[in-house]
C-alpha positions as CSV (number, residue, x, y, z in Angstrom):
1,X,97.8,-1.6,-306.6
2,X,96.7,1.6,-304.8
3,X,97.5,5.0,-306.5
4,X,100.3,7.2,-305.0
5,X,99.1,10.9,-305.1
6,X,100.7,13.3,-307.3
7,X,104.1,14.3,-306.1
8,X,103.9,11.8,-303.5
9,X,107.7,10.0,-302.9
10,X,107.4,6.4,-304.3
11,X,106.7,4.0,-301.4
12,X,108.9,1.2,-302.9
13,X,112.0,3.6,-303.0
14,X,114.2,3.7,-299.8
15,X,115.7,6.8,-298.7
16,X,118.9,6.7,-297.8
17,X,121.4,9.5,-296.6
18,X,122.8,11.2,-299.3
19,X,126.2,12.4,-297.3
20,X,128.4,10.5,-299.5
21,X,130.3,12.2,-302.1
22,X,128.8,10.3,-305.1
23,X,125.1,10.7,-304.1
24,X,125.8,14.2,-303.4
25,X,127.3,14.7,-306.8
26,X,124.6,12.7,-308.6
27,X,122.0,14.7,-306.9
28,X,124.0,18.1,-307.9
29,X,123.7,16.9,-311.6
30,X,120.1,16.0,-311.8
31,X,119.0,19.3,-309.9
32,X,121.1,21.2,-312.1
33,X,119.6,19.8,-315.1
34,X,116.2,20.6,-314.4
35,X,114.7,23.7,-316.0
36,X,111.0,24.4,-315.0
37,X,109.2,27.1,-317.2
38,X,106.9,29.0,-314.6
39,X,105.7,31.4,-317.8
40,X,107.4,34.4,-316.7
41,X,111.0,34.8,-317.7
42,X,112.4,36.2,-314.5
43,X,110.7,33.6,-312.4
44,X,111.9,30.9,-314.5
45,X,115.4,32.3,-314.4
46,X,115.5,32.8,-310.9
47,X,114.4,29.1,-310.6
48,X,117.1,27.7,-312.5
49,X,119.5,30.0,-310.2
50,X,118.1,28.6,-307.4
51,X,118.7,25.1,-308.7
52,X,122.3,25.9,-310.0
53,X,123.0,27.4,-306.5
54,X,121.9,24.2,-304.9
55,X,124.0,21.9,-307.3
56,X,126.9,24.0,-306.3
57,X,126.4,24.0,-302.6
58,X,126.0,20.1,-302.9
59,X,129.1,19.9,-305.0
60,X,131.3,22.0,-302.4
61,X,129.7,19.6,-299.6
62,X,130.8,16.5,-301.9
63,X,134.5,17.9,-302.6
64,X,134.6,17.7,-298.5
65,X,135.0,21.7,-298.1
66,X,134.1,23.2,-294.7
67,X,132.4,26.1,-295.9
68,X,130.7,26.5,-299.3
69,X,132.2,28.7,-301.9
70,X,130.8,32.1,-302.6
71,X,128.2,32.5,-305.3
72,X,126.9,35.4,-307.7
73,X,123.4,36.9,-307.1
74,X,121.4,35.3,-309.9
75,X,118.5,37.9,-310.8
76,X,116.7,36.2,-313.6
77,X,116.0,37.7,-317.4
78,X,113.8,40.7,-317.4
79,X,111.4,41.3,-320.3
80,X,110.9,38.2,-321.6
81,X,107.4,37.7,-323.2
82,X,104.7,36.0,-320.9
83,X,103.3,32.6,-321.6
84,X,101.3,29.9,-320.2
85,X,103.7,27.8,-317.5
86,X,104.6,24.5,-318.5
87,X,102.5,22.4,-315.7
88,X,104.1,19.2,-316.7
89,X,107.4,20.4,-316.6
90,X,106.9,21.9,-313.2
91,X,105.0,18.9,-311.9
92,X,108.3,16.9,-313.1
93,X,110.6,19.0,-311.7
94,X,109.1,19.3,-308.5
95,X,108.8,15.4,-308.3
96,X,112.4,15.2,-308.6
97,X,113.2,17.8,-305.9
98,X,111.0,16.0,-303.5
99,X,112.8,13.0,-304.3
100,X,116.2,14.7,-303.1
101,X,115.2,16.5,-300.3
102,X,114.8,13.7,-297.6
103,X,117.9,12.4,-298.6
104,X,119.7,15.7,-298.2
105,X,117.7,17.2,-294.8
106,X,119.9,15.3,-292.5
107,X,123.3,15.9,-294.2
108,X,126.1,16.7,-291.3
109,X,126.8,20.0,-293.3
110,X,124.2,22.5,-292.3
111,X,124.1,24.3,-295.8
112,X,123.0,21.0,-297.3
113,X,120.2,20.7,-294.8
114,X,119.5,24.5,-295.9
115,X,119.6,23.4,-299.6
116,X,117.0,20.7,-298.8
117,X,114.4,22.8,-297.4
118,X,114.8,25.2,-300.4
119,X,114.2,22.5,-302.8
120,X,111.1,21.4,-300.5
121,X,109.8,25.1,-300.7
122,X,110.5,25.5,-304.3
123,X,108.7,21.8,-305.0
124,X,105.6,23.6,-303.2
125,X,106.0,26.5,-305.8
126,X,106.4,24.6,-308.6
127,X,103.2,22.7,-307.5
128,X,101.0,25.4,-306.6
129,X,102.0,27.2,-310.1
130,X,100.9,23.8,-312.0
131,X,97.6,23.5,-310.3
132,X,96.7,26.8,-310.8
133,X,97.8,26.8,-314.3
134,X,95.6,23.6,-314.9
135,X,92.4,25.4,-313.5
136,X,93.2,28.6,-315.6
137,X,93.4,30.6,-312.4
138,X,97.2,31.7,-312.6
139,X,97.4,35.2,-313.7
140,X,99.7,38.3,-314.1
141,X,98.9,39.0,-310.3
142,X,100.3,35.5,-309.5
143,X,103.7,36.9,-310.6
144,X,104.5,39.1,-307.5
145,X,103.8,36.1,-305.3
146,X,106.0,33.8,-306.9
147,X,108.9,36.3,-307.3
148,X,108.8,37.0,-303.9
149,X,108.9,33.4,-302.9
150,X,111.9,33.0,-305.2
151,X,113.4,35.5,-303.8
152,X,112.9,34.4,-299.9
153,X,114.2,31.0,-301.2
154,X,117.4,32.7,-302.4
155,X,118.0,34.7,-299.5
156,X,117.6,31.7,-297.5
157,X,120.7,30.1,-299.6
158,X,122.8,33.3,-299.7
159,X,122.5,33.3,-295.9
160,X,124.2,29.9,-295.5
161,X,126.9,31.5,-297.7
162,X,130.2,32.8,-296.2
163,X,130.7,36.7,-296.5
164,X,132.8,37.7,-299.6
165,X,136.1,38.6,-299.2
166,X,136.7,42.3,-301.0
167,X,140.5,41.5,-300.7
168,X,139.8,38.2,-302.5
169,X,141.4,37.5,-306.0
170,X,139.1,35.7,-307.8
């Protein structure tokens, strides 16, 4: 049996469109349960915030909304002790994100397609963190790069949201 490269999609799994409400809700549930440890509290918190935002966008699409609901800005924890990233957890989360991204990319709601792109970007980042951690090459100087990429992904998601109405009552 030929080996499948790490992070590659399983060739035996057929991808189907995820525009049905139950498929979107299953994806939202799985994505919200992922918690990759990037080694820095702020980066891990931002990654979890991104995954939570994507889950909410998918739930909005599953409920048939014409536009996603506004969401709070997630900054991430600040001041936690730095530690070695969990390379196995990063790899596992990246694989799950890659499994969902192709099925979400062709969804008719534009914010779901944007979320699929964010999942792909986050999967790439998680794989890079795992690779550099395994080689012992991940250092403090990488933190800024990781945070900038997470901020950029967060901004992509925020750009899909409708502007908040200052007159709205929560």
